[in-house]
Short mmCIF file of the C-alpha atoms (twelve columns), coordinates in Angstrom:
data_MODEL
# 
_entry.id   MODEL 
# 
loop_
_atom_site.group_PDB 
_atom_site.id 
_atom_site.type_symbol 
_atom_site.label_atom_id 
_atom_site.label_alt_id 
_atom_site.label_comp_id 
_atom_site.label_asym_id 
_atom_site.label_seq_id 
_atom_site.Cartn_x 
_atom_site.Cartn_y 
_atom_site.Cartn_z 
_atom_site.pdbx_PDB_model_num 
ATOM 1   C CA . UNK A 1   178.786 67.481 210.888 1 
ATOM 2   C CA . UNK A 2   175.185 66.976 209.788 1 
ATOM 3   C CA . UNK A 3   174.241 66.396 206.159 1 
ATOM 4   C CA . UNK A 4   171.743 69.103 205.212 1 
ATOM 5   C CA . UNK A 5   172.462 69.734 201.568 1 
ATOM 6   C CA . UNK A 6   171.694 68.717 198.046 1 
ATOM 7   C CA . UNK A 7   171.713 65.015 198.940 1 
ATOM 8   C CA . UNK A 8   168.951 65.531 201.501 1 
ATOM 9   C CA . UNK A 9   166.924 67.772 199.204 1 
ATOM 10  C CA . UNK A 10  167.205 65.439 196.214 1 
ATOM 11  C CA . UNK A 11  166.405 62.316 198.215 1 
ATOM 12  C CA . UNK A 12  163.411 63.807 200.008 1 
ATOM 13  C CA . UNK A 13  162.023 65.177 196.754 1 
ATOM 14  C CA . UNK A 14  162.335 61.783 195.046 1 
ATOM 15  C CA . UNK A 15  160.762 59.998 198.014 1 
ATOM 16  C CA . UNK A 16  157.947 62.566 198.202 1 
ATOM 17  C CA . UNK A 17  157.170 62.085 194.508 1 
ATOM 18  C CA . UNK A 18  157.212 58.322 194.938 1 
ATOM 19  C CA . UNK A 19  154.877 58.405 197.961 1 
ATOM 20  C CA . UNK A 20  152.469 60.799 196.251 1 
ATOM 21  C CA . UNK A 21  152.282 58.748 193.043 1 
ATOM 22  C CA . UNK A 22  151.672 55.328 194.621 1 
ATOM 23  C CA . UNK A 23  148.606 54.183 196.537 1 
ATOM 24  C CA . UNK A 24  147.917 52.071 199.597 1 
ATOM 25  C CA . UNK A 25  146.351 49.468 197.285 1 
ATOM 26  C CA . UNK A 26  149.849 48.567 196.078 1 
ATOM 27  C CA . UNK A 27  150.795 47.434 199.599 1 
ATOM 28  C CA . UNK A 28  148.001 44.854 199.794 1 
ATOM 29  C CA . UNK A 29  149.412 41.320 199.375 1 
ATOM 30  C CA . UNK A 30  147.839 38.834 196.967 1 
ATOM 31  C CA . UNK A 31  146.944 36.624 199.930 1 
ATOM 32  C CA . UNK A 32  147.211 36.821 203.671 1 
ATOM 33  C CA . UNK A 33  145.467 36.419 207.012 1 
ATOM 34  C CA . UNK A 34  143.716 39.140 208.977 1 
ATOM 35  C CA . UNK A 35  142.589 38.550 212.566 1 
ATOM 36  C CA . UNK A 36  139.540 40.484 213.793 1 
ATOM 37  C CA . UNK A 37  138.247 40.284 217.370 1 
ATOM 38  C CA . UNK A 38  134.565 40.533 218.297 1 
ATOM 39  C CA . UNK A 39  133.910 43.037 221.074 1 
ATOM 40  C CA . UNK A 40  131.792 40.391 222.858 1 
ATOM 41  C CA . UNK A 41  134.962 38.404 223.613 1 
ATOM 42  C CA . UNK A 42  136.106 38.371 227.239 1 
ATOM 43  C CA . UNK A 43  139.378 40.192 227.815 1 
ATOM 44  C CA . UNK A 44  141.135 36.911 228.660 1 
ATOM 45  C CA . UNK A 45  140.228 35.326 225.296 1 
ATOM 46  C CA . UNK A 46  141.287 38.457 223.409 1 
ATOM 47  C CA . UNK A 47  144.602 38.434 225.279 1 
ATOM 48  C CA . UNK A 48  145.183 34.800 224.295 1 
ATOM 49  C CA . UNK A 49  144.151 35.424 220.671 1 
ATOM 50  C CA . UNK A 50  146.863 38.071 220.228 1 
ATOM 51  C CA . UNK A 51  149.444 35.745 221.784 1 
ATOM 52  C CA . UNK A 52  148.438 32.677 219.773 1 
ATOM 53  C CA . UNK A 53  148.393 34.594 216.495 1 
ATOM 54  C CA . UNK A 54  151.661 36.380 217.305 1 
ATOM 55  C CA . UNK A 55  150.225 39.805 216.513 1 
ATOM 56  C CA . UNK A 56  150.594 43.086 218.443 1 
ATOM 57  C CA . UNK A 57  147.185 44.503 217.573 1 
ATOM 58  C CA . UNK A 58  143.858 43.543 215.991 1 
ATOM 59  C CA . UNK A 59  140.800 45.390 214.642 1 
ATOM 60  C CA . UNK A 60  137.598 45.165 216.683 1 
ATOM 61  C CA . UNK A 61  134.229 44.163 215.258 1 
ATOM 62  C CA . UNK A 62  130.922 45.211 216.846 1 
ATOM 63  C CA . UNK A 63  128.407 42.617 215.655 1 
ATOM 64  C CA . UNK A 64  125.536 44.681 217.035 1 
ATOM 65  C CA . UNK A 65  126.206 47.587 214.682 1 
ATOM 66  C CA . UNK A 66  128.044 45.571 211.988 1 
ATOM 67  C CA . UNK A 67  130.974 47.929 212.198 1 
ATOM 68  C CA . UNK A 68  134.693 48.020 212.823 1 
ATOM 69  C CA . UNK A 69  134.907 50.114 215.955 1 
ATOM 70  C CA . UNK A 70  138.556 50.319 216.985 1 
ATOM 71  C CA . UNK A 71  141.811 48.489 217.535 1 
ATOM 72  C CA . UNK A 72  142.961 46.425 220.491 1 
ATOM 73  C CA . UNK A 73  146.712 46.555 221.108 1 
ATOM 74  C CA . UNK A 74  149.391 45.364 223.475 1 
ATOM 75  C CA . UNK A 75  149.262 48.822 225.065 1 
ATOM 76  C CA . UNK A 76  145.659 48.171 226.084 1 
ATOM 77  C CA . UNK A 77  146.758 44.956 227.738 1 
ATOM 78  C CA . UNK A 78  149.436 46.809 229.683 1 
ATOM 79  C CA . UNK A 79  146.643 48.904 231.183 1 
ATOM 80  C CA . UNK A 80  144.492 45.821 231.767 1 
ATOM 81  C CA . UNK A 81  147.365 43.996 233.469 1 
ATOM 82  C CA . UNK A 82  148.029 47.071 235.619 1 
ATOM 83  C CA . UNK A 83  144.385 47.013 236.667 1 
ATOM 84  C CA . UNK A 84  144.646 43.298 237.397 1 
ATOM 85  C CA . UNK A 85  147.736 43.997 239.472 1 
ATOM 86  C CA . UNK A 86  145.851 46.554 241.563 1 
ATOM 87  C CA . UNK A 87  142.799 44.311 242.064 1 
ATOM 88  C CA . UNK A 88  142.655 41.514 244.598 1 
ATOM 89  C CA . UNK A 89  143.583 38.142 243.087 1 
ATOM 90  C CA . UNK A 90  140.124 36.555 242.830 1 
ATOM 91  C CA . UNK A 91  138.382 39.742 241.711 1 
ATOM 92  C CA . UNK A 92  141.054 40.470 239.100 1 
ATOM 93  C CA . UNK A 93  140.861 36.939 237.701 1 
ATOM 94  C CA . UNK A 94  137.065 37.130 237.534 1 
ATOM 95  C CA . UNK A 95  137.281 40.432 235.673 1 
ATOM 96  C CA . UNK A 96  139.466 38.804 233.005 1 
ATOM 97  C CA . UNK A 97  136.709 36.248 232.338 1 
ATOM 98  C CA . UNK A 98  133.626 38.441 232.676 1 
ATOM 99  C CA . UNK A 99  134.906 41.770 231.360 1 
ATOM 100 C CA . UNK A 100 134.405 41.933 227.605 1 
ATOM 101 C CA . UNK A 101 136.279 44.085 225.122 1 
ATOM 102 C CA . UNK A 102 133.082 46.143 224.799 1 
ATOM 103 C CA . UNK A 103 133.013 46.746 228.551 1 
ATOM 104 C CA . UNK A 104 136.640 47.855 228.351 1 
ATOM 105 C CA . UNK A 105 135.745 50.228 225.507 1 
ATOM 106 C CA . UNK A 106 132.768 51.588 227.466 1 
ATOM 107 C CA . UNK A 107 134.960 52.335 230.470 1 
ATOM 108 C CA . UNK A 108 137.449 54.171 228.258 1 
ATOM 109 C CA . UNK A 109 134.600 56.087 226.609 1 
ATOM 110 C CA . UNK A 110 133.371 57.248 230.028 1 
ATOM 111 C CA . UNK A 111 136.892 58.421 230.827 1 
ATOM 112 C CA . UNK A 112 137.040 60.277 227.506 1 
ATOM 113 C CA . UNK A 113 139.936 58.090 226.304 1 
ATOM 114 C CA . UNK A 114 138.234 55.997 223.604 1 
ATOM 115 C CA . UNK A 115 139.603 56.910 220.198 1 
ATOM 116 C CA . UNK A 116 137.703 56.817 216.939 1 
ATOM 117 C CA . UNK A 117 138.848 54.197 214.444 1 
ATOM 118 C CA . UNK A 118 141.760 55.494 212.375 1 
ATOM 119 C CA . UNK A 119 141.822 54.065 208.852 1 
ATOM 120 C CA . UNK A 120 142.818 54.719 205.252 1 
ATOM 121 C CA . UNK A 121 141.279 53.745 201.929 1 
ATOM 122 C CA . UNK A 122 143.054 51.730 199.228 1 
ATOM 123 C CA . UNK A 123 143.006 54.703 196.868 1 
ATOM 124 C CA . UNK A 124 144.828 56.966 199.358 1 
ATOM 125 C CA . UNK A 125 148.445 57.798 198.563 1 
ATOM 126 C CA . UNK A 126 151.334 56.312 200.523 1 
ATOM 127 C CA . UNK A 127 152.131 59.846 201.643 1 
ATOM 128 C CA . UNK A 128 148.634 60.119 203.153 1 
ATOM 129 C CA . UNK A 129 149.121 56.770 204.869 1 
ATOM 130 C CA . UNK A 130 152.383 57.868 206.517 1 
ATOM 131 C CA . UNK A 131 150.824 61.146 207.630 1 
ATOM 132 C CA . UNK A 132 147.871 59.292 209.173 1 
ATOM 133 C CA . UNK A 133 150.200 56.899 211.023 1 
ATOM 134 C CA . UNK A 134 152.447 59.673 212.306 1 
ATOM 135 C CA . UNK A 135 149.589 61.943 213.384 1 
ATOM 136 C CA . UNK A 136 147.523 59.195 215.021 1 
ATOM 137 C CA . UNK A 137 150.355 57.424 216.813 1 
ATOM 138 C CA . UNK A 138 149.045 54.072 215.531 1 
ATOM 139 C CA . UNK A 139 151.544 51.407 214.505 1 
ATOM 140 C CA . UNK A 140 149.064 49.619 212.218 1 
ATOM 141 C CA . UNK A 141 146.216 51.242 210.301 1 
ATOM 142 C CA . UNK A 142 143.328 49.289 208.729 1 
ATOM 143 C CA . UNK A 143 142.862 49.659 204.980 1 
ATOM 144 C CA . UNK A 144 139.101 49.735 204.382 1 
ATOM 145 C CA . UNK A 145 137.003 49.727 201.234 1 
ATOM 146 C CA . UNK A 146 134.064 51.887 202.283 1 
ATOM 147 C CA . UNK A 147 131.948 54.701 200.892 1 
ATOM 148 C CA . UNK A 148 131.497 58.025 202.679 1 
ATOM 149 C CA . UNK A 149 128.190 56.875 204.170 1 
ATOM 150 C CA . UNK A 150 129.969 54.057 205.971 1 
ATOM 151 C CA . UNK A 151 131.497 56.306 208.613 1 
ATOM 152 C CA . UNK A 152 129.332 56.231 211.729 1 
ATOM 153 C CA . UNK A 153 128.941 58.988 214.280 1 
ATOM 154 C CA . UNK A 154 130.259 56.701 217.032 1 
ATOM 155 C CA . UNK A 155 133.669 56.603 215.412 1 
ATOM 156 C CA . UNK A 156 133.280 53.191 213.771 1 
ATOM 157 C CA . UNK A 157 132.898 52.211 210.124 1 
ATOM 158 C CA . UNK A 158 129.801 50.273 209.121 1 
ATOM 159 C CA . UNK A 159 129.966 47.263 206.781 1 
ATOM 160 C CA . UNK A 160 133.524 47.856 205.559 1 
ATOM 161 C CA . UNK A 161 135.720 45.467 203.646 1 
ATOM 162 C CA . UNK A 162 138.923 45.043 205.620 1 
ATOM 163 C CA . UNK A 163 141.727 44.599 203.071 1 
ATOM 164 C CA . UNK A 164 144.965 44.987 204.996 1 
ATOM 165 C CA . UNK A 165 146.717 46.439 208.049 1 
ATOM 166 C CA . UNK A 166 149.203 48.995 206.747 1 
ATOM 167 C CA . UNK A 167 152.397 50.083 208.496 1 
ATOM 168 C CA . UNK A 168 155.464 52.269 208.012 1 
ATOM 169 C CA . UNK A 169 157.479 49.065 207.640 1 
ATOM 170 C CA . UNK A 170 155.347 48.020 204.652 1 
ATOM 171 C CA . UNK A 171 155.924 51.393 202.983 1 
ATOM 172 C CA . UNK A 172 159.693 51.175 203.523 1 
ATOM 173 C CA . UNK A 173 159.757 47.633 202.131 1 
ATOM 174 C CA . UNK A 174 157.883 48.798 199.023 1 
ATOM 175 C CA . UNK A 175 160.229 51.785 198.663 1 
ATOM 176 C CA . UNK A 176 163.296 49.522 198.908 1 
ATOM 177 C CA . UNK A 177 161.913 47.141 196.271 1 
ATOM 178 C CA . UNK A 178 161.119 49.948 193.844 1 
ATOM 179 C CA . UNK A 179 164.509 51.659 194.226 1 
ATOM 180 C CA . UNK A 180 166.684 48.548 194.610 1 
ATOM 181 C CA . UNK A 181 168.257 48.936 191.158 1 
ATOM 182 C CA . UNK A 182 168.363 52.739 191.263 1 
ATOM 183 C CA . UNK A 183 169.404 53.532 194.851 1 
ATOM 184 C CA . UNK A 184 171.960 55.991 193.472 1 
ATOM 185 C CA . UNK A 185 169.048 58.328 192.718 1 
ATOM 186 C CA . UNK A 186 168.576 58.599 196.512 1 
ATOM 187 C CA . UNK A 187 172.048 59.910 197.494 1 
ATOM 188 C CA . UNK A 188 171.146 60.390 201.146 1 
ATOM 189 C CA . UNK A 189 170.791 56.616 201.511 1 
ATOM 190 C CA . UNK A 190 174.574 56.223 201.298 1 
ATOM 191 C CA . UNK A 191 175.211 58.709 204.123 1 
ATOM 192 C CA . UNK A 192 176.306 57.443 207.531 1 
ATOM 193 C CA . UNK A 193 173.627 57.879 210.190 1 
ATOM 194 C CA . UNK A 194 176.121 59.765 212.379 1 
ATOM 195 C CA . UNK A 195 175.772 62.631 209.878 1 
ATOM 196 C CA . UNK A 196 171.972 62.696 209.987 1 
ATOM 197 C CA . UNK A 197 169.559 64.220 212.540 1 
ATOM 198 C CA . UNK A 198 167.821 60.871 212.856 1 
ATOM 199 C CA . UNK A 199 166.843 58.987 216.007 1 
ATOM 200 C CA . UNK A 200 167.280 59.528 219.748 1 
ATOM 201 C CA . UNK A 201 170.743 59.509 221.289 1 
ATOM 202 C CA . UNK A 202 172.562 59.917 224.577 1 
ATOM 203 C CA . UNK A 203 172.779 63.712 225.217 1 
ATOM 204 C CA . UNK A 204 176.588 63.847 225.155 1 
ATOM 205 C CA . UNK A 205 176.598 62.721 221.507 1 
ATOM 206 C CA . UNK A 206 174.627 65.780 220.403 1 
ATOM 207 C CA . UNK A 207 172.739 63.810 217.743 1 
ATOM 208 C CA . UNK A 208 169.160 63.080 216.745 1 
ATOM 209 C CA . UNK A 209 165.868 64.158 218.238 1 
ATOM 210 C CA . UNK A 210 164.111 63.612 221.613 1 
ATOM 211 C CA . UNK A 211 162.393 60.238 221.990 1 
ATOM 212 C CA . UNK A 212 158.711 59.602 222.721 1 
ATOM 213 C CA . UNK A 213 155.730 61.917 223.027 1 
ATOM 214 C CA . UNK A 214 156.650 65.440 223.965 1 
ATOM 215 C CA . UNK A 215 160.367 64.681 223.724 1 
ATOM 216 C CA . UNK A 216 162.652 63.338 226.389 1 
ATOM 217 C CA . UNK A 217 165.799 61.368 226.997 1 
ATOM 218 C CA . UNK A 218 166.828 57.966 225.748 1 
ATOM 219 C CA . UNK A 219 165.259 55.457 228.158 1 
ATOM 220 C CA . UNK A 220 167.454 52.531 229.209 1 
ATOM 221 C CA . UNK A 221 166.733 49.889 231.868 1 
ATOM 222 C CA . UNK A 222 168.400 46.975 233.660 1 
ATOM 223 C CA . UNK A 223 167.193 43.392 234.165 1 
ATOM 224 C CA . UNK A 224 166.624 44.083 237.872 1 
ATOM 225 C CA . UNK A 225 164.032 46.774 237.199 1 
ATOM 226 C CA . UNK A 226 160.497 45.825 238.232 1 
ATOM 227 C CA . UNK A 227 158.273 44.967 235.270 1 
ATOM 228 C CA . UNK A 228 155.536 47.230 236.624 1 
ATOM 229 C CA . UNK A 229 157.958 50.182 236.608 1 
ATOM 230 C CA . UNK A 230 159.106 49.400 233.053 1 
ATOM 231 C CA . UNK A 231 155.514 49.211 231.829 1 
ATOM 232 C CA . UNK A 232 154.905 52.589 233.432 1 
ATOM 233 C CA . UNK A 233 157.866 54.069 231.545 1 
ATOM 234 C CA . UNK A 234 156.593 52.661 228.239 1 
ATOM 235 C CA . UNK A 235 153.168 54.244 228.738 1 
ATOM 236 C CA . UNK A 236 154.242 57.536 230.339 1 
ATOM 237 C CA . UNK A 237 157.063 58.219 227.866 1 
ATOM 238 C CA . UNK A 238 154.980 57.160 224.862 1 
ATOM 239 C CA . UNK A 239 157.641 54.784 223.549 1 
ATOM 240 C CA . UNK A 240 157.365 51.221 222.283 1 
ATOM 241 C CA . UNK A 241 160.472 49.547 223.722 1 
ATOM 242 C CA . UNK A 242 163.265 49.817 226.280 1 
ATOM 243 C CA . UNK A 243 166.850 48.615 225.667 1 
ATOM 244 C CA . UNK A 244 168.053 46.416 228.548 1 
ATOM 245 C CA . UNK A 245 171.654 46.848 229.744 1 
ATOM 246 C CA . UNK A 246 173.842 44.513 231.789 1 
ATOM 247 C CA . UNK A 247 175.806 45.668 234.854 1 
ATOM 248 C CA . UNK A 248 178.586 46.957 232.588 1 
ATOM 249 C CA . UNK A 249 176.171 49.106 230.557 1 
ATOM 250 C CA . UNK A 250 176.352 46.773 227.551 1 
ATOM 251 C CA . UNK A 251 173.328 46.026 225.386 1 
ATOM 252 C CA . UNK A 252 171.741 42.781 226.518 1 
ATOM 253 C CA . UNK A 253 168.160 42.740 225.274 1 
ATOM 254 C CA . UNK A 254 165.091 44.858 224.665 1 
ATOM 255 C CA . UNK A 255 161.658 44.837 226.293 1 
ATOM 256 C CA . UNK A 256 158.764 46.058 224.143 1 
ATOM 257 C CA . UNK A 257 155.080 46.672 224.664 1 
ATOM 258 C CA . UNK A 258 154.253 43.560 222.643 1 
ATOM 259 C CA . UNK A 259 156.183 41.398 225.109 1 
ATOM 260 C CA . UNK A 260 153.384 41.837 227.640 1 
ATOM 261 C CA . UNK A 261 151.251 39.586 225.412 1 
ATOM 262 C CA . UNK A 262 153.741 36.742 226.001 1 
ATOM 263 C CA . UNK A 263 152.398 36.551 229.562 1 
ATOM 264 C CA . UNK A 264 149.310 34.885 228.075 1 
ATOM 265 C CA . UNK A 265 151.313 31.660 227.686 1 
ATOM 266 C CA . UNK A 266 150.031 29.235 230.311 1 
ATOM 267 C CA . UNK A 267 148.260 32.247 231.873 1 
ATOM 268 C CA . UNK A 268 151.499 33.428 233.444 1 
ATOM 269 C CA . UNK A 269 149.944 36.814 234.261 1 
ATOM 270 C CA . UNK A 270 147.670 35.126 236.842 1 
ATOM 271 C CA . UNK A 271 150.533 33.232 238.506 1 
ATOM 272 C CA . UNK A 272 152.997 36.075 239.038 1 
ATOM 273 C CA . UNK A 273 153.473 38.169 242.164 1 
ATOM 274 C CA . UNK A 274 153.441 41.523 240.401 1 
ATOM 275 C CA . UNK A 275 155.242 43.415 243.138 1 
ATOM 276 C CA . UNK A 276 158.257 41.126 242.658 1 
ATOM 277 C CA . UNK A 277 158.435 40.477 238.884 1 
ATOM 278 C CA . UNK A 278 161.564 41.929 237.274 1 
ATOM 279 C CA . UNK A 279 162.490 42.500 233.648 1 
ATOM 280 C CA . UNK A 280 164.763 39.448 233.888 1 
ATOM 281 C CA . UNK A 281 161.754 37.348 234.952 1 
ATOM 282 C CA . UNK A 282 159.679 38.760 232.101 1 
ATOM 283 C CA . UNK A 283 162.421 38.035 229.558 1 
ATOM 284 C CA . UNK A 284 162.748 34.476 230.869 1 
ATOM 285 C CA . UNK A 285 159.067 34.039 230.040 1 
ATOM 286 C CA . UNK A 286 159.726 35.361 226.529 1 
ATOM 287 C CA . UNK A 287 162.665 33.021 225.926 1 
ATOM 288 C CA . UNK A 288 162.128 30.156 228.395 1 
ATOM 289 C CA . UNK A 289 165.905 30.366 228.988 1 
ATOM 290 C CA . UNK A 290 168.462 32.679 230.589 1 
ATOM 291 C CA . UNK A 291 171.072 32.675 227.827 1 
ATOM 292 C CA . UNK A 292 169.691 33.688 224.419 1 
ATOM 293 C CA . UNK A 293 172.149 33.480 221.504 1 
ATOM 294 C CA . UNK A 294 173.630 36.385 219.533 1 
ATOM 295 C CA . UNK A 295 171.821 39.413 218.152 1 
ATOM 296 C CA . UNK A 296 171.239 40.725 214.637 1 
ATOM 297 C CA . UNK A 297 173.318 43.520 213.134 1 
ATOM 298 C CA . UNK A 298 171.794 45.861 210.570 1 
ATOM 299 C CA . UNK A 299 173.352 45.249 207.178 1 
ATOM 300 C CA . UNK A 300 175.807 42.608 208.428 1 
ATOM 301 C CA . UNK A 301 175.679 38.805 208.715 1 
ATOM 302 C CA . UNK A 302 177.794 38.446 211.874 1 
ATOM 303 C CA . UNK A 303 176.323 38.794 215.374 1 
ATOM 304 C CA . UNK A 304 177.701 40.201 218.605 1 
ATOM 305 C CA . UNK A 305 177.680 37.516 221.313 1 
ATOM 306 C CA . UNK A 306 175.311 37.468 224.260 1 
ATOM 307 C CA . UNK A 307 172.815 39.931 222.768 1 
ATOM 308 C CA . UNK A 308 169.229 38.839 222.288 1 
ATOM 309 C CA . UNK A 309 168.387 37.611 218.767 1 
ATOM 310 C CA . UNK A 310 165.347 39.906 218.895 1 
ATOM 311 C CA . UNK A 311 167.506 43.030 218.975 1 
ATOM 312 C CA . UNK A 312 168.459 44.607 215.659 1 
ATOM 313 C CA . UNK A 313 171.369 46.994 216.022 1 
ATOM 314 C CA . UNK A 314 173.849 49.055 214.042 1 
ATOM 315 C CA . UNK A 315 176.721 51.470 214.593 1 
ATOM 316 C CA . UNK A 316 176.816 55.178 213.842 1 
ATOM 317 C CA . UNK A 317 179.043 54.362 210.856 1 
ATOM 318 C CA . UNK A 318 176.306 52.359 209.131 1 
ATOM 319 C CA . UNK A 319 174.424 53.933 206.253 1 
ATOM 320 C CA . UNK A 320 170.865 55.139 206.178 1 
ATOM 321 C CA . UNK A 321 170.200 52.495 203.519 1 
ATOM 322 C CA . UNK A 322 171.200 49.609 205.811 1 
ATOM 323 C CA . UNK A 323 169.004 50.977 208.601 1 
ATOM 324 C CA . UNK A 324 166.022 51.479 206.273 1 
ATOM 325 C CA . UNK A 325 166.404 47.977 204.820 1 
ATOM 326 C CA . UNK A 326 166.502 46.515 208.341 1 
ATOM 327 C CA . UNK A 327 163.413 48.442 209.421 1 
ATOM 328 C CA . UNK A 328 161.666 47.209 206.269 1 
ATOM 329 C CA . UNK A 329 161.892 43.617 207.553 1 
ATOM 330 C CA . UNK A 330 158.580 42.220 208.887 1 
ATOM 331 C CA . UNK A 331 158.195 42.760 212.619 1 
ATOM 332 C CA . UNK A 332 161.183 45.102 213.035 1 
ATOM 333 C CA . UNK A 333 160.169 48.437 214.579 1 
ATOM 334 C CA . UNK A 334 163.471 49.843 215.819 1 
ATOM 335 C CA . UNK A 335 167.249 49.594 215.436 1 
ATOM 336 C CA . UNK A 336 169.475 50.160 218.478 1 
ATOM 337 C CA . UNK A 337 172.646 52.168 217.790 1 
ATOM 338 C CA . UNK A 338 175.616 50.712 219.685 1 
ATOM 339 C CA . UNK A 339 179.341 51.267 219.969 1 
ATOM 340 C CA . UNK A 340 180.720 48.099 218.322 1 
ATOM 341 C CA . UNK A 341 183.748 48.014 220.634 1 
ATOM 342 C CA . UNK A 342 182.076 48.542 224.005 1 
ATOM 343 C CA . UNK A 343 178.525 47.398 223.129 1 
ATOM 344 C CA . UNK A 344 177.258 50.492 224.938 1 
ATOM 345 C CA . UNK A 345 173.946 51.847 223.676 1 
ATOM 346 C CA . UNK A 346 174.328 55.228 221.995 1 
ATOM 347 C CA . UNK A 347 170.868 55.687 220.559 1 
ATOM 348 C CA . UNK A 348 167.797 54.184 218.955 1 
ATOM 349 C CA . UNK A 349 166.160 54.711 215.536 1 
ATOM 350 C CA . UNK A 350 162.497 53.814 215.071 1 
ATOM 351 C CA . UNK A 351 160.212 53.463 212.088 1 
ATOM 352 C CA . UNK A 352 158.599 56.784 213.007 1 
ATOM 353 C CA . UNK A 353 161.989 58.512 213.097 1 
ATOM 354 C CA . UNK A 354 162.737 57.385 209.533 1 
ATOM 355 C CA . UNK A 355 159.279 58.331 208.246 1 
ATOM 356 C CA . UNK A 356 159.462 61.822 209.779 1 
ATOM 357 C CA . UNK A 357 162.996 62.292 208.491 1 
ATOM 358 C CA . UNK A 358 162.145 61.345 204.908 1 
ATOM 359 C CA . UNK A 359 158.951 63.430 204.922 1 
ATOM 360 C CA . UNK A 360 160.617 66.519 206.355 1 
ATOM 361 C CA . UNK A 361 159.713 69.558 204.278 1 
ATOM 362 C CA . UNK A 362 157.017 67.647 202.374 1 
# 
């Protein structure tokens, strides 16, 4: 039985008022580090920079036009690695050293796939920020101090001041802080997620919404799946991660788009035989071991054994509040819904799912 009543209406109205009355400026930390990549950098150096800094994406700076001209993400590197896979070894390696980010952008522009820079201003409301993130499909959006004349025709922004990279997670964290002592005013937060149309689930459960762009089923994989096939699923389905199941259909791990960047360690991407690399091999590179310790349960201190520590999970009995508070943690983008007795995956709830759910009707 889904909760569609006064609790939903009251909570969404309160959240909508909160988002409309607070600005992006309030998300900007007092201090922090922002990594920007020059488009003159070779692809290999950009790849390593993301890995070394532990970041999934970075803004791009065109020193010729003095403008921020886009974002480079792990998804771009999936495409680059796929190209490397299809090229002969020596030619592919040479391309990594000689091909610059700008050359990569130019090739995408010729294919009609280069996107204009998506950004917000510090004075924009948090509601505007969430709308921009949801409509653009971007996980991180630059916060720029710029006047109207700063927007260039080529889709970049000239001479901006980059203040922050904003995300849904940052908004949820701010929301949780502001309502920590008055969570009772958001009655929907105490509802179990099994009663909410939130997330993507196995069809037989009859819950949630289709996952990925254009809808679709819950995508699950096994450690024996080829990495190249998994990367194809991530791109084609428009999703950010794939739960990994063992041979008894129990949750074991998760493979995300950002994990491709881990192949930069010791230049592993140039040493692998791509036609043979499995998800298990790729996860070994992530962990450097075959037996990671227990995972992390949303809203609970104990961990289920033999699940990756990178996987945040919950049960359908957990509350919306516990899921939101987990997703508000830095670096967490999804919570896997599991049956606590069988460890079978029942669904997945992402940051985007929560943002769409809370904004519904507003």
